[in-house]
C-alpha positions in Angstrom: 55.7 22.3 -74.6 52.4 23.9 -73.4 51.9 21.4 -70.6 55.3 22.1 -69.1 54.4 25.8 -68.9 51.0 25.4 -67.3 50.6 26.9 -63.8 50.2 24.7 -60.8 46.7 23.2 -60.6 46.2 23.4 -64.4 45.9 20.4 -66.7 45.6 19.7 -70.5 43.1 17.2 -71.9 43.1 16.4 -75.6 40.2 14.5 -77.1 41.2 13.2 -80.5 39.2 11.4 -83.2 35.9 11.5 -81.4 34.3 10.0 -84.5 36.2 6.8 -85.0 33.8 5.4 -87.5 34.0 8.5 -89.6 37.8 8.5 -89.3 37.9 4.9 -90.5 35.5 5.3 -93.4 36.4 8.8 -94.5 33.3 10.7 -93.5 32.6 13.7 -91.3 29.4 11.9 -90.2 29.1 8.7 -88.1 27.5 5.4 -89.0 24.0 6.9 -88.6 24.7 9.8 -90.9 24.8 12.1 -87.8 27.0 15.1 -88.0 28.4 14.9 -84.5 29.0 18.7 -84.4 25.3 19.1 -84.7 24.4 16.4 -82.1 25.0 18.4 -78.9 21.6 19.9 -78.6 19.4 19.3 -75.6 17.2 16.5 -76.8 14.8 16.9 -73.8 13.8 20.3 -75.2 12.2 21.4 -78.5 14.7 20.8 -81.3 15.9 23.7 -83.4 13.9 24.4 -86.6 15.5 24.8 -90.0 12.7 25.8 -92.2 14.8 26.8 -95.2 16.6 23.5 -95.2 13.3 21.8 -95.6 12.8 23.7 -98.8 16.1 22.7 -100.3 16.6 19.2 -98.9 15.4 17.4 -102.0 17.6 19.6 -104.2 20.7 18.9 -102.1 20.3 15.1 -102.5 21.8 13.8 -105.7 19.9 11.1 -107.6 23.2 9.6 -108.8 26.8 10.6 -109.3 26.5 11.6 -112.9 27.4 15.1 -114.2 23.8 15.5 -115.3 22.5 14.9 -111.7 25.2 17.2 -110.2 24.3 19.9 -112.7 20.6 19.6 -111.9 21.3 19.9 -108.2 23.6 22.9 -108.7 21.0 24.6 -110.8 18.3 24.1 -108.2 20.5 25.4 -105.4 21.5 28.4 -107.6 17.9 29.3 -108.0 17.3 29.1 -104.3 20.4 31.3 -103.8 19.0 33.9 -106.2 15.8 33.9 -104.2 17.1 33.8 -100.6 20.7 34.9 -100.9 24.0 33.0 -100.6 24.5 33.4 -96.9 20.9 32.3 -96.1 21.4 29.1 -98.2 24.8 28.4 -96.7 23.3 28.9 -93.2 20.3 26.6 -94.0 22.5 23.9 -95.5 25.2 23.9 -92.7 23.4 25.1 -89.6 22.1 21.6 -88.6 18.7 20.0 -89.1 16.9 17.3 -87.2 14.1 16.4 -89.6 15.8 14.4 -92.4 18.0 11.5 -91.3 19.3 11.1 -94.9 20.1 14.8 -95.3 23.2 17.0 -94.9 24.3 18.0 -91.4 21.7 15.8 -89.7 22.0 16.3 -85.9 20.3 13.0 -84.9 17.3 12.3 -82.6 19.3 11.3 -79.5 22.8 11.7 -78.1 25.3 9.7 -80.2 27.9 7.4 -78.7 30.7 9.8 -79.5 28.8 12.6 -77.6 28.5 10.3 -74.6 32.2 9.8 -74.6 32.7 13.6 -74.3 30.2 13.7 -71.5 32.1 10.9 -69.7 35.4 12.7 -70.1 33.7 15.8 -68.5 32.3 13.6 -65.7 35.4 11.5 -65.1 37.8 14.4 -64.8 35.3 16.6 -62.9 35.7 19.4 -65.4 32.5 21.0 -64.3 34.1 21.6 -60.9 37.2 23.4 -62.2 37.7 27.1 -61.6 38.5 27.6 -65.3 37.9 25.4 -68.4 39.2 26.5 -71.7 37.8 24.5 -74.7 39.6 24.7 -78.0 37.5 23.1 -80.7 39.6 22.5 -83.9 37.9 22.7 -87.3 39.0 22.9 -90.9 37.2 23.8 -94.1 36.0 27.4 -93.9 38.0 30.5 -94.7 41.1 31.5 -96.6 43.7 28.7 -97.2 45.7 28.2 -94.0 44.2 31.1 -92.1 43.1 30.4 -88.5 40.0 32.2 -87.3 39.5 32.1 -83.6 35.7 32.0 -83.1 34.1 32.6 -79.8 31.4 30.0 -79.6 29.6 31.0 -76.4 27.2 33.9 -75.8 29.2 37.0 -76.7 28.8 38.8 -73.4 30.1 38.7 -69.9 33.5 38.2 -68.3 34.6 35.2 -70.3 33.9 36.9 -73.6 35.6 40.1 -72.6 38.7 38.1 -71.6 38.7 36.4 -75.0 38.5 39.8 -76.7 41.4 41.1 -74.7 43.3 38.0 -75.5 42.7 37.9 -79.3 41.9 41.5 -80.0 40.4 42.0 -83.6 41.4 38.5 -84.5 38.4 37.1 -82.6 35.1 36.7 -84.2 31.7 35.5 -82.9 29.5 32.9 -84.5 26.2 33.5 -82.7 26.0 37.1 -84.1 26.9 35.8 -87.6 30.2 37.6 -87.5 32.3 34.5 -88.2 33.3 32.8 -91.4 30.9 30.0 -90.5 27.2 31.0 -90.0 25.3 30.4 -86.8 24.9 26.6 -86.2 23.0 24.4 -83.7 24.1 21.4 -81.8 27.8 22.4 -81.6 30.0 20.9 -78.9 30.1 24.3 -77.2 26.4 23.8 -76.2 27.3 20.7 -74.2 30.2 22.4 -72.4 28.0 25.4 -71.6 25.3 23.1 -70.1 27.6 20.9 -68.1 30.3 23.3 -67.1 28.5 26.7 -67.1 30.2 30.1 -66.7 33.6 28.6 -65.9 34.1 27.7 -69.5 35.8 29.6 -72.3 34.6 28.3 -75.6 36.8 28.9 -78.7 36.6 27.4 -82.1 39.8 27.4 -84.2 38.7 27.3 -87.8 41.5 26.7 -90.3 40.6 27.6 -93.8 41.1 25.3 -96.8 39.1 26.0 -99.9 36.1 28.3 -100.6 32.8 27.1 -99.2 29.8 26.8 -101.5 26.1 27.2 -100.5 25.4 23.8 -102.1 27.9 21.8 -100.0 30.2 20.7 -102.8 31.7 17.3 -102.4 29.5 16.6 -99.3 26.5 15.9 -101.6 28.4 13.3 -103.5 29.7 11.6 -100.3 26.1 11.7 -99.0 24.9 9.9 -102.1 27.4 7.1 -101.6 26.3 6.4 -98.0 22.6 6.7 -98.7 23.1 3.6 -100.8 25.4 1.5 -98.6 24.5 -1.8 -100.4 25.7 -0.4 -103.7 28.8 1.3 -102.2 31.9 -0.1 -104.1 35.0 0.9 -102.3 37.2 -0.3 -105.2 35.4 1.9 -107.7 37.4 4.7 -109.1 34.4 7.0 -108.7 34.2 6.2 -105.0 37.9 6.7 -104.5 37.7 10.0 -106.3 34.9 11.2 -104.0 36.7 10.1 -100.9 40.0 11.7 -102.0 38.2 15.0 -102.8 36.4 14.9 -99.4 39.7 14.4 -97.6 41.3 17.3 -99.4 38.3 19.5 -98.5 39.2 19.3 -94.8 42.9 18.3 -94.9 44.8 19.7 -97.9 47.8 17.6 -98.6 50.0 20.6 -98.4 53.1 21.1 -96.3 52.6 24.9 -96.3 49.0 24.5 -95.0 50.1 22.2 -92.2 52.9 24.5 -91.2 50.4 27.4 -91.1 48.2 25.3 -88.8 51.1 24.5 -86.5 52.4 28.0 -86.4 49.1 29.6 -85.6 48.3 26.9 -83.0 51.5 27.7 -81.2 50.5 31.4 -81.2 47.2 30.5 -79.7 48.9 28.3 -77.1 51.3 31.2 -76.2 48.4 33.6 -75.8 46.7 31.1 -73.5 49.8 30.5 -71.5 50.3 34.2 -70.8 46.6 34.6 -69.9 46.7 31.6 -67.6 49.7 33.0 -65.7 47.7 36.2 -65.1 44.6 34.3 -63.9 46.6 32.3 -61.4 48.8 35.2 -60.2 
């Protein structure tokens, strides 16, 4: 529908399942425990620091999947939350870290294969040479159930940002100023697009809410435990199946209403873009 309405000279490029290993094995991370949406930093420069994560790293890692181990981890994170505040712990846990390969939201030490695929798409289709590049980055897991929050991922200033504000009005939020449902994060895909395509790029995250986020990371800690011990991972175990099912629900609620909300709001975003593109090319 959208493609048929694009003005002359415009094209639509969809990159789906950029993490094939994670898709196959039910993880948001890849085979090296790299969170790909923290892997887009410039590895030739100094890597971002996450000092507070360093303090809670051990507390986030479960020693086993027992209720006792989970309760101990929850208690430790609750104490850190009392000390630093819930938003600070959520930010530390989810912002991305480059120090602990076995930890949560590890960004890696070099570009992952999936990142190189995105770089090749940009190169092969000469996207850096286009007059306008609009990047929609689909995410789920943060915010009210079924609600779409358009998040401006670039620097909140300049012509591109002003256009996004005119387009989405008060619906738009900005992550880099900590005004979005998700806290500021490092190594997002938007950083790569900014570096390779520059000021011609509009960067927009579409975050579709599922269930309330917790500072501790919830089911992510249990899934992390499973894959920290791959030799002991029993895929036929009811416990493993329960963790994987819960992780899937965290990001993809098995709900017809939720999916209809995602589709309806996606169409609204597409319509807004289609109208704006006609004005740009007029």
